[in-house]
N, C-alpha and C positions, 0 to 999 in steps of 0.2 A: 480452547480455552476452557478452564474449571471455571465453576460457578460461583467460586468464592476465593478470593487469594488468601492462601493458607498462611501469610503474613501479617495482614490487615485485617482479614475476615471480613472485607466489605466485597459487596458482588464485585466480579472482576470486570465486569463493563464499566463501572465505576471507577477503579482505577484505571482503566484505559483512556477514559474521558479526561480525567486529570491530567495523564500524561500526553494527550494529543495536543492540549490547548499550549503545550510548552515544545512541542515538536517545530522543527524547521524542515526546509527541503533537503534531502530529498525524502526523508520521512514522510512528508506529506508534499502533494503537488505544490511545485514553485508557480509563480504566475506564468512562466513561459511554457510549464507543463500545460496548465490550464487552456493556454492560447491554442495548444496543439490538441490539446483535446476536442475543443472548441473548432477548428479548423476542418478537422476529420470527421469529427460529427456532422456539420452542417454539409460537407461533400456525401455524406450516407445518406441525410435528409434529400439532398437534392436529387440524388440517385432514386429514392424512396419515391419521391413525386414523380419521377420519370416513369417509375415501374407502375405504380399504381393511383397517379393523380393526388398525391396526398395534399391538403388544402387544411387549413384553419377549424374547418368543419369535419375533416377527417385527417386526422391527424397523424405523420409519423410516430410509431410506438417505441420508446426509449425506456430499457430496462436499465436500473444501476444497481450493483451487487454490492452491498453495504451502505453506509451512510455518509460518506466523504464529503464534508461541506464544502469543498472548494468545486465539485463537481457540480454539487444542486446549486449551488449559487450561481454557476456559470449557465445551468440550464433554466435559471428564471426567464422568463420572458421571451425564450427563444419562439420565432413562429413557428408553427406546424409541427409542435411536438407535444406528446401526451407521455408524461414520465411516471415510471412504477419504480418501486425501492423496495427491496427484499432484503431481510434480515432476520436472523434469528430472536433478536432481541430488539421489541418496539420501544424500550426504555431508552435503549441507546439510538436509536434514531430521533425521537424525543429530544433527548438531551444534544446529539449533535445539530439539531435544527437552531436550538440558541447560538452556534457559532458561524451561523451563516451571515454573509455579508450582503445579503439582498431580505427583502421581505419574503416570509415563508410563502415557498412555492407550493403550487396545486399538483399536489403528489397524490399517488395512489400506493399506500403502504401495504406489504404484504409479509406477513411473519412466517417465517421458515426457513429451513436449511437451504441453501443456494442449490443444493443438488437433488433434493426430495422434494422440495417444496410444490404442490400443483400449481402450474404454470401452463398456459396456453401452447403448443408447440408451434413452430412455423409462424410464430405471430409478431415478434417483434424485429422492426427495421433496423435498431442498432441495439447494443448491450456496450454498458462503459462500466470499467473495474480499475480499481488503483491498489496494486501490490495486496490484490487478496489470495493470489495463489500460494504465496508464502505461508499463509493461515493452514494450508492443508497440508498433512503428509503427502508421498508422491502418489501413491495409488487414488487417492483421494483427488488430487489436482489432475490425474487423467479423467476422472469420473466427472469432475467439474467442467473441463474441456470439451467433452463430449456433451454435456447437458448444455451449455450455450451454443453448440451447433444446432441440437436440435429444437432449440427455442429461437433461433433467428428464420427469417425468411429465407428463400432462396436470394442472393445479392445483398442478404442484411452486412452488417460490420460489427465485429468486436472489436472495441477500441479498449485496449488494457494495457496500464501502465505495469509493469514487472522488474523486479530485482533479481539479479542473477550474481553467479561467479563467473566473471570473464577475464582475457587476458591480462587485463590490467589489476585484478585483485591481488593481494598481498595480504598473508599472514602473518603480522607482526604482533610482537608480545605488547603488554600495555605499556611497561615503560619506556619501549623505544617509540611509541606513538605521544607519551607524555612530552618527550623532548622536542618532538615537533610541533605541538600545540600550546606549550607554556610560553605566556608572555607576561610581559609586567603590567600590560592591559587587561581589565577585566574581561574574561572570555566572553563572545558573542554568541547567541543562542545557535549560530550555525557551524562555530567551532564545535559547540557542546556535542550536536546532533552527528556532525562528521567523526569525531573523536568515539562517540557509543557505537557507530554503524562500523567504524574499521577495526575497534577493540573486538566486537561482538564476532568478527568474521574469523578470529583465529580460534573459534570455539565451533565451528562448522565441521560436520563429520560428512567425508566425500561420498563414503559408503551410502549412508540412508539419507544425506540432506539435512540433516537435522542441525540447527544451531543452537547451541546452548546458552540462553542468557544466563541460566545459573552459573555455567564455566565463567562467565563475565564477572558475576558477584562475586565467585570465590577469589578469583583473581584481584578484585579491587579488596577485597577483605583485608589482604596482606598489610594495604596500607591503612587500616581502618581500627581503632580501639575506643572502646568506651564510648561508641556511638558516634565518632569523629574522625577525620582523617588526619593520619600524623605523616605524610609524604616527607622526607626532607628538605624538599623543595617548597616552601610555604604556597609558593603561587601553582603549585600542581594540586594541591587541596582543593582549589576553587572549582577547577575543571572536575575534580574526582567527585566533589558534592554536588555538582550541577547533573553529571550524568547518573549518579545513582538516584538522585532525585526523580528524572525522567524514566528509570528502567526499574526500581524497585517498584513490585515485588520479584523482578526476576522471574516470573511464571509464565510468560507468553509464550507458546509453542512458536517455531518459526522453522520453515524449512526453504532451502534453496537448494536450484540445480543449477548445474554447469550451462553455460551458454549454448554450447553444441547440442547438450540432452534437451534443453527447453525448446531450442527451434526442432528437432526431429519431434518431439511429442506435439507441438501445435500442428507442424504439417502434415500430421496424420488426419487431423480433421479439416485445416484452414490453409488457405495460401496467405503468405504474408505480403499484403498489398503495399504496405509501406512500413519504414522502421526507421525511428528516430532515436539516437543515443543522447544521453544526457552527459555531454563533454564537460560539465561543470565539476562532475565527482572523481574525474580521472586525475588530478593532481593528488587526490587524497587517497589513492592506492586501495580503494574499497571495493565494495560491489559494484557491479554495473547496473545501471538504470536505464530502461528501454521502454518507449512508447511503441504497440504495435497496432497496425491498423488491419484485422484479420478478416479474411472472406470465407465463408463455408465452402467447402470443395463438394 
């Protein structure tokens, strides 16, 4: 992500924060996602206790990549867990703290790149992450997977929600998608986010994995004049305006893998102990969302 948005001039993390508050699942974890994260983490903590005798005085070590509020709220109050967060922007961590649904948890914050920041190896019992791989180009995705492998203790777990291109993915034009989502009722936040994700997939490059949000912006510009949308169907304008609002300035880099390639990469360092597919997204014909429970090989 660039340091500043080229269109708003504000720090990119601030525009990301403003959009985050308006996201709905699957762009952020759903209550069911959080429950699945918690169940898999508690299993990892139980296994860590069996291996090391973890107690409240000697808790299991959990690393969170990024600042996802839902994961941090879930971790608050869990027994026998000590939490470390890592992100390259401490202001982002602080700002995301304001979105927690629980009192501020007891966390250790580390400022740094997920791949290169100094962290102890073979130290963590579990690593949690939500949609982090898509923030990195493919070569750096591999570097992050290898890094997490080095950070985990033998028998530890990487509980990782990932989006990808799978057999349900469809590459539909914006106009086709508008026909699906247009309604006489005001659009829901879920409708807006599903439309955004599905429309963005049309601008995914299979060779590089890069998804161009800028390409989506250009497609939307066809219906925009003098700062407002002018689609022939006035109901579509509400959807377009809402998608524009949560995506502008269309500058966030994003990379997706095909599901088979994703699995091949993960299996180089991890065994897939458990996989949960988010079936809620299937009717929307967009990317696939999966929660992986990964064990170092």
